N, C-alpha and C positions, 0 to 999 in steps of 0.2 A: 474500516473498521477493527479496533485489534481486540482481545480475547476479551475484554467487555461487551463486545458484542453477544456473543452469547455463549454460556456455558454447557451448555445439554444438547451435544450434536448426537443424534445416531442415522442421519439418516440423507443417503446420498446418491443420485440418481446419474450417475456415468461413474463406472467403476473401475479400475485395472488391478492388476496382478502387483502386486507390492510388499516391500519390507520382506523379501526372502533373502537370507542369511546366508547362502551359499557363493561359492566360487562362482558356479554359471550365471548368475545375477551379476556378480561384478566383473564377466566377461561382457555380460551384453551392453553392460553401461560402455567399457572400453570399448567395443566396437562404433557406439555410437557417437563416442567422443571423437574417434580417429576418422571417422568419415567425413574428410573437410574441415572438421573443425582442429583448433586447438587443442594442444594436449591440457585436460583441467586432472587438480587433484584434489580427492573428497577426504580431507582430513578434520581432527577438532579444531573448525574455524578460528577461534580465538584464541588459540594459543598461538597462531602466526600473527595477530596484529601487531605493530609497531605503535607503543601506546605515546599518547600525549596530552598535557596537562591544558591544551586553550582551543579555544571553540572560538570560531569568526561566524555569527549570524544575524541575518535580521526575520523581523516577522512585518516586511515591506509596509514600515506605516509611514513614512516619507515619501515625498516625490522623488527624491535623488536616487532611494532604494528601487522604488516602482522601476522608474527609468533605468538603472542599471541591469536590474534582474531581466526584465524585458527585452534589453540589447542584447546580454547572454542567450535567452532563449531563442530569439530571433536571428540569431548570426548564427545557432545552432542549424538553422532551417527548419526549428519546428514552425507549423503554418501559424502567421500572424491571426487567422479567428480565434484560434485556439490557445494563442497566449492571453487574448484580448478577452476571452471568455476566463479563464481562469484568474486574470489581473481582475476583473471584476465582481469574482468571488472574494477572491479577498478581502477587497474595499469593502467588499458587503456586510462580510464579517466583522472587519474592523471597525467599521461606524457601529456597528452592536456592541462590540465586546469590548472596546478602547475604555471602559470606566472599572471590569469585571476583577472586585477583589482578590480574583486566584494568580494575576500575574500583572507584568507592565510590557505592553507592548513597546519590543525594542523598533527603530524609527529604522536612522540609518544603520550600515552593520556597524556591531559591536564585536570586540574579544573580550571574550570573559574565563575565569577559571575552573578549569572542569570539562568533563568531556562527555558531559548532556545538560539539556533543559529542563529544569523545574517546572510545569505549570500551573501546578499544583492538582486540587482534587477536583473530582470531576462534578460535582453535585453545584457549588458556587456556578459554575461556567453554566450549566443545564439550567440554571434558575435564572442566570444573568439575562443566556440567549431569547427566553421567554416574555421576559421582563420587559427587554427593550424594545424588542418588533414584534409582541403580539401576534408572533405566527405559528401556525398549525403544523410546519412540517419541518424534518430534522434537518442541519446544515451537511456539507459537502464533508464526507469522508476520504480517508486518504488513499482508496483504491481508484475513486473517481476522478479526484484530481490528478491520478497518475494517468491514467487511460485518456483523458480529455488530451494530455500532450501526445501523448504517445501513439494515437489510435493511427496515425499513415505509417507508423513501424509495423504492425503487428495487422497477418493477414490469419484467415480463420475458414479451414476450408469444410465443416463439418460443425456448423452452428447446431448448439442445444436449442429445441422447441422451446416457446414462452411457458407453455404448463411447466416444465418441465427444469424451469430457473428454478437454484435454489435457494427461496425468497420468500415460499408462503408459509410458511408453518413457524410460529415464533418460538415453538419448541425446540426443533430440529432443523431450524436453517441458519448454517452461519452468514447468509447475505441476507438476510433478513430484513435488516436495514437500511440495503441497499436497496432493495425494494420498497421500504417507505419510501426513498429520497427520490426513487424516479418512475414510482406510478401511481406513490398514492396509497392510501390504507380506507376502506370504510371502517367506520366506527362498529363498533361489536355490541352487542345488546348491552345497555346498564354503563357504556360510558357514554361521554359528556363531548368528546373530541372526533373530529373525522380528519385524518389529516389526507392532504393533496402532495400532488409531486413539487418537489422545488421547481420556482417558475423562470429559474434562470436557466439551466439545462434545457438542451433541445436536439435533443440525440435521434437519428433516423433510428427505424426496428433495425435494421442491421446491425447500426454501432451497439445497441444494446442488446440483442444477441451476439457478438463478440464479446462482448464485456461479460455478459455471464457466463460463456462458453470459455472464456480466458480463465476465470477466477474461481471455476467451478472446484468446490471440495476435492479430493480425491481420499478413497478408501484404501485404508491399510491393513494388511494382516499381521499384528503385534505390533510390537515396540521399533519403529526404524531408528537404525543408525543414521549417518548424514548418504553415507553411499547410496544406502536405498531410499531414503527418501528423494535423492536429486534422481535415481532412476524411473521411480515409480513418477513424478514430476515429468520426467523426458518422455516416458512411454503414454501419459494421459494425453499429453501433448500432440504427439505424434498421430497418434490415433486421431484426433479430432483437425489435424491437418493445421496446426499451428505453427505458426514460423513467423520471426522479423528479421526486418533491415538490419545493418549492422550501419550507421553514421555518426556522425557527434553526439548524439542523444539517446538514452537506453529508458526502459521500463528497469526499475530497482523490484524487485518481491520480497520479501522476508517469509520463510514459511516455517510452521511451527507443526507442531502436532498435539490432538488430543483424544485418548482411548483410539478410536481405530480411524482417526481423520485428519487428513493432513490438509492445512489449508494456507492463507494468505493474511498471515496477521497483519502487517503494513506494507505499504506500496509507495514507491518517490519515480522522479523521474531525474536521472543523474544528465550533467553534459557535463560535456569537455571543455576546459577552455585553455588556454596559453598557460594556465597557472596552472595547471590540475585541474578540480573537478567543482561543479556546482550542484547541490544536493537538491530537488525541493519538494515539499513536501507540506500536506496536511498535516498536521503532527499526531492528531486525533479530532474527532469529532466533534469533540467540544472545543478544544484547545486550536492554538493559533495554525497559520501558515508559516511555513519556515523555509528561507533559501541561506543554504551554509557552504561557505568556501573549505577546500580541503585540498591539501597538498600531494595525496596521494589514495590508490584505494584503498588501502590499511587504514586510514585514518577513518575512510567512509564507514567499513565494514564496524570498527571499534565506534561509532559515533550509535550507528543503528543498534546494534549488540547492547551498547548502555541505554538506549532512550526505550528500547522493548522491557530489558532487565528492570527500569524503573516501572515502566507500565504493571508489570506482572507483581511488582511488589506491592503495589497497593491492594494486593489482594493476595498477599502473605502467599506467593507464588512466585515459579521460577520460569526460567523460558524456556529450559530443557534440548533436546537434542533441538536444532536447527539447519536450514541454509540459506544463502542469500544469492539468489539469480541477478543478474546483468541481461536481460533480455533471456534467451535458454541457454546460459552458460551460468557455472558459479563466477563470482564477483573476485 
């Protein structure tokens, strides 16, 4: 879930040293990068983007687009059961939201002018979701969809205990809605509804713990630049023993900062194809799934930034400093 999920973040349960604006901190980052990793540069990311004015995407609302995307995901060696699960979520969402006034679902792949897709305001989507399916649980969000496809790629040595998952307090937890979806939520006194877990998710306890460990927010000391943000992420992941396999599909995470917290504002799966890349994502908890084709990594970065900027603009806000990671390296 993006910034709309929670605007008041004050608590984190695992912390690491972050945002040290010193030559020493940058040297440590360089050491991490040089230990068997390809050298990376941490500059202003959007200044390196090659801009394009076209976008080719689908919301998978046709048999042909579902078949094409299924083939791309499975040929990248994503486990078939994960692909089937996610495409089942897609069908579930589209069947409910096809008549939503905020957007028109793209069936086959279409090419449009522009560098982002505006699915409209959140409120009509939320109304449509509850009106059409009469459910008392939230729909899938971006992090869950991305993790489902990538979970075989991710190893976690020191998983966070369940009581420390960042999802229990509505005022302080960035992952509060993730908890609604995965665990459900008892009705508080005076509330009319009780949330139950999303019924199409069947994760093991270990997978759930890995999820909350991977996406656990990171405490920062002051406002970070991109170099410091990247270093803070790598330090926490190193401390928790989080590592990734390198193959044709990767986890994409878009990290931003609010006050003293760094967190994943968006996540997706990126698949390398013969002609470039396919980005698969749940664009927002209320808005559709999308599969988008790109010829270069710069195109992926441009799209992700523009989609996030559009989302933040709904709240008269800006993205601010950010980094985009492909697994544990900069995209």
